LUMTOR-281549 format. One line per 2 residues: number of its first residue (from 1); their letters; for each residue x, y, z of C-alpha. Coordinates in steps of 0.25 Angstrom, whole numbers, always signed. Layout:
% LUMTOR-281549
NUM) A) X/Y/Z ~ ... .
This chain:
% LUMTOR-281549
1) XX) +409/+63/+305 ~ +422/+62/+296 .
3) XX) +433/+55/+303 ~ +447/+60/+304 .
5) XX) +458/+54/+296 ~ +473/+56/+299 .
7) XX) +480/+64/+288 ~ +490/+54/+285 .
9) XX) +479/+44/+282 ~ +471/+52/+273 .
11) XX) +470/+49/+258 ~ +475/+58/+248 .
13) XX) +465/+69/+244 ~ +460/+68/+230 .
15) XX) +456/+80/+221 ~ +442/+81/+216 .
17) XX) +447/+81/+201 ~ +454/+69/+203 .
19) XX) +442/+61/+208 ~ +434/+67/+196 .
21) XX) +444/+63/+186 ~ +445/+48/+192 .
23) XX) +429/+47/+191 ~ +430/+53/+177 .
25) XX) +440/+43/+173 ~ +431/+32/+179 .
27) XX) +419/+37/+171 ~ +427/+37/+158 .
29) XX) +430/+22/+160 ~ +416/+19/+164 .
31) XX) +411/+26/+151 ~ +421/+18/+143 .
33) XX) +419/+4/+149 ~ +410/-6/+142 .
35) XX) +399/-13/+150 ~ +399/-28/+150 .
37) XX) +385/-35/+151 ~ +390/-48/+157 .
39) XX) +388/-53/+167 ~ +380/-39/+170 .
41) XX) +381/-26/+164 ~ +394/-20/+170 .
43) XX) +407/-14/+168 ~ +421/-14/+175 .
45) XX) +432/-5/+174 ~ +447/-6/+179 .
47) XX) +455/+6/+183 ~ +442/+14/+184 .
49) XX) +450/+25/+192 ~ +464/+31/+189 .
51) XX) +474/+22/+197 ~ +479/+34/+206 .
53) XX) +465/+38/+209 ~ +461/+23/+213 .
55) XX) +472/+24/+223 ~ +466/+36/+229 .
57) XX) +452/+29/+230 ~ +458/+18/+238 .
59) XX) +465/+28/+247 ~ +451/+34/+250 .
61) XX) +444/+21/+253 ~ +440/+23/+268 .
63) XX) +445/+14/+279 ~ +437/+1/+283 .
65) XX) +430/+7/+295 ~ +423/+17/+287 .
67) XX) +415/+6/+279 ~ +401/+2/+284 .
69) XX) +401/-13/+285 ~ +387/-14/+292 .
71) XX) +376/-22/+285 ~ +361/-24/+287 .
73) XX) +359/-38/+291 ~ +349/-40/+280 .
75) XX) +360/-37/+270 ~ +368/-49/+274 .
77) XX) +361/-59/+267 ~ +373/-67/+262 .
79) XX) +388/-65/+262 ~ +396/-56/+270 .
81) XX) +392/-42/+265 ~ +396/-36/+279 .
83) XX) +410/-36/+274 ~ +407/-24/+265 .
85) XX) +408/-10/+271 ~ +402/+2/+264 .
87) XX) +403/+17/+264 ~ +390/+23/+257 .
89) XX) +394/+37/+252 ~ +380/+42/+254 .
91) XX) +379/+37/+269 ~ +385/+48/+278 .
93) XX) +386/+38/+290 ~ +396/+30/+281 .
95) XX) +403/+41/+272 ~ +404/+52/+282 .
97) XX) +413/+45/+293 ~ +424/+44/+282 .
99) XX) +437/+51/+283 ~ +436/+65/+276 .
101) XX) +446/+61/+265 ~ +437/+48/+261 .
103) XX) +424/+56/+262 ~ +431/+67/+253 .
105) XX) +436/+57/+243 ~ +423/+49/+242 .
107) XX) +414/+61/+241 ~ +422/+66/+229 .
109) XX) +422/+52/+223 ~ +407/+51/+224 .
111) XX) +403/+66/+222 ~ +389/+68/+216 .
113) XX) +395/+72/+202 ~ +404/+60/+201 .
115) XX) +393/+51/+206 ~ +383/+56/+195 .
117) XX) +394/+55/+185 ~ +397/+41/+188 .
119) XX) +383/+37/+189 ~ +380/+42/+175 .
121) XX) +392/+35/+170 ~ +388/+21/+176 .
123) XX) +373/+23/+171 ~ +377/+27/+157 .
125) XX) +386/+14/+156 ~ +376/+4/+162 .
127) XX) +363/+11/+158 ~ +359/+0/+148 .
129) XX) +360/-11/+159 ~ +353/-4/+171 .
131) XX) +341/-9/+178 ~ +334/+3/+183 .
133) XX) +322/-2/+193 ~ +308/+2/+187 .
135) XX) +305/+10/+200 ~ +317/+19/+197 .
137) XX) +312/+23/+184 ~ +303/+36/+184 .
139) XX) +297/+42/+171 ~ +306/+32/+163 .
141) XX) +319/+37/+170 ~ +327/+31/+180 .
143) XX) +326/+38/+194 ~ +337/+45/+201 .
145) XX) +350/+37/+200 ~ +361/+39/+211 .
147) XX) +376/+34/+213 ~ +379/+28/+227 .
149) XX) +394/+26/+232 ~ +399/+17/+241 .
151) XX) +413/+12/+246 ~ +413/-3/+250 .
153) XX) +424/-11/+257 ~ +423/-26/+257 .
155) XX) +430/-35/+267 ~ +435/-48/+266 .
157) XX) +424/-58/+268 ~ +414/-49/+260 .
159) XX) +405/-56/+250 ~ +392/-50/+243 .
161) XX) +383/-61/+238 ~ +376/-61/+225 .
163) XX) +365/-50/+223 ~ +360/-40/+214 .
165) XX) +359/-25/+218 ~ +347/-17/+223 .
167) XX) +338/-12/+211 ~ +341/+2/+214 .
169) XX) +355/+0/+209 ~ +358/+2/+195 .
171) XX) +373/+1/+194 ~ +384/-5/+204 .
173) XX) +398/+1/+202 ~ +409/-5/+210 .
175) XX) +423/+2/+211 ~ +433/-8/+216 .
177) XX) +443/-2/+225 ~ +453/-12/+230 .
179) XX) +468/-9/+232 ~ +478/-18/+226 .
181) XX) +477/-28/+238 ~ +463/-29/+238 .
183) XX) +460/-33/+223 ~ +452/-46/+223 .
185) XX) +443/-55/+216 ~ +432/-50/+224 .
187) XX) +424/-42/+214 ~ +409/-42/+211 .
189) XX) +404/-55/+206 ~ +393/-55/+195 .
191) XX) +383/-67/+197 ~ +371/-74/+190 .
193) XX) +362/-83/+198 ~ +363/-98/+195 .
195) XX) +352/-104/+187 ~ +347/-112/+199 .
197) XX) +346/-100/+208 ~ +331/-98/+211 .
199) XX) +333/-87/+221 ~ +326/-73/+219 .
201) XX) +338/-65/+214 ~ +334/-50/+216 .
203) XX) +338/-38/+223 ~ +349/-36/+234 .
205) XX) +348/-50/+240 ~ +360/-59/+241 .
207) XX) +362/-72/+236 ~ +370/-85/+237 .
209) XX) +383/-84/+229 ~ +381/-99/+225 .
211) XX) +369/-96/+218 ~ +376/-87/+208 .
213) XX) +386/-89/+196 ~ +397/-80/+194 .
215) XX) +397/-72/+181 ~ +409/-62/+184 .
217) XX) +417/-57/+195 ~ +424/-44/+196 .
219) XX) +439/-42/+202 ~ +440/-33/+213 .
221) XX) +451/-24/+206 ~ +457/-10/+209 .
223) XX) +451/+2/+202 ~ +439/-5/+195 .
225) XX) +425/-2/+193 ~ +413/-11/+191 .
227) XX) +398/-7/+187 ~ +386/-15/+184 .
229) XX) +372/-13/+182 ~ +362/-19/+192 .
231) XX) +352/-29/+188 ~ +344/-40/+195 .
233) XX) +353/-49/+188 ~ +367/-44/+192 .
235) XX) +371/-52/+203 ~ +384/-49/+210 .
237) XX) +392/-53/+222 ~ +406/-52/+228 .
239) XX) +413/-65/+233 ~ +418/-65/+247 .
241) XX) +430/-57/+248 ~ +442/-64/+253 .
243) XX) +452/-62/+264 ~ +463/-58/+254 .
245) XX) +459/-44/+253 ~ +456/-34/+264 .
247) XX) +444/-25/+257 ~ +436/-24/+245 .
249) XX) +434/-9/+242 ~ +424/-3/+232 .
251) XX) +417/+9/+228 ~ +403/+7/+224 .
253) XX) +394/+16/+215 ~ +380/+12/+213 .
255) XX) +370/+18/+204 ~ +356/+17/+210 .
257) XX) +342/+23/+207 ~ +337/+31/+217 .
C-alpha cells in the first residue's frame, strides 16, 4: 500500500528525459574513465551526475522509517551491521510502502532500459577482470546476467568487517550520496590479509579487521561512484562510522549472474 505524503513535503517531480540525460552523462563518463589495477581492478569518478540532478537525487532519498534495519542473526558475525538499513527495489514489501513520489522517481531511475544500459556499460569496462563462476558458464558463454538495485542508509556506529562478496556477484557499484554535512572519511576500505593470517579466507564470511592491512580507503564524498570487480582476493570493509555524521546514504547497483 502506497503511503500518502502532504503536498508541501513532496519532492519536485522530474521529467523522464532529465533522468535519461543524467544517466547518459554518467555512462559517457564511465566509458571514458581508465580502470586502475591496484589494489584491485576498479575505477572511481567524481561528479558522476550533473550537479543540479544530484541535488534532486538527495531530495528523493526516503525518510529513515522506510529502510529495513532487520538482519538475520546468522549475518551478525562481527561488527555492527544492524546499523545499515536497506530498500531493495525488487522486494515489494520494502519498495511499495514508499510514498508515490519516491516510488515514481526510483522506478524511473532503475527502469529495465536504463538497467540494461548501465549493466552493459559496467560489463564492458571491467570485462577483462571478471571472475565468472564455472557453474555460471554454459556452452562457453556466461549465463543470464542481471542488475540489482538497493538504497542503503548507514547510521553512526555502523561498521562492515572484512569480507569478499558472494560468488554470484560480478561487479559492485557504489554511488555515494551524502549531502555536504555528511561527507566523511568512511568510504570503502580495500584490504589484504596479513602474511601470518592462516584463516580460510573465502565467501561471505566476516573477519577481524586486525588480521588485514589497509591498501586503499575511499572518501565518502558527494556525487561520486566507485565500481570494482569481485574476486576471492578483493577484501573490503567499512570502518566504524563516527558520531559526527548523521547518516551514510548509498545507491548500490550490483551486476550478478543468475
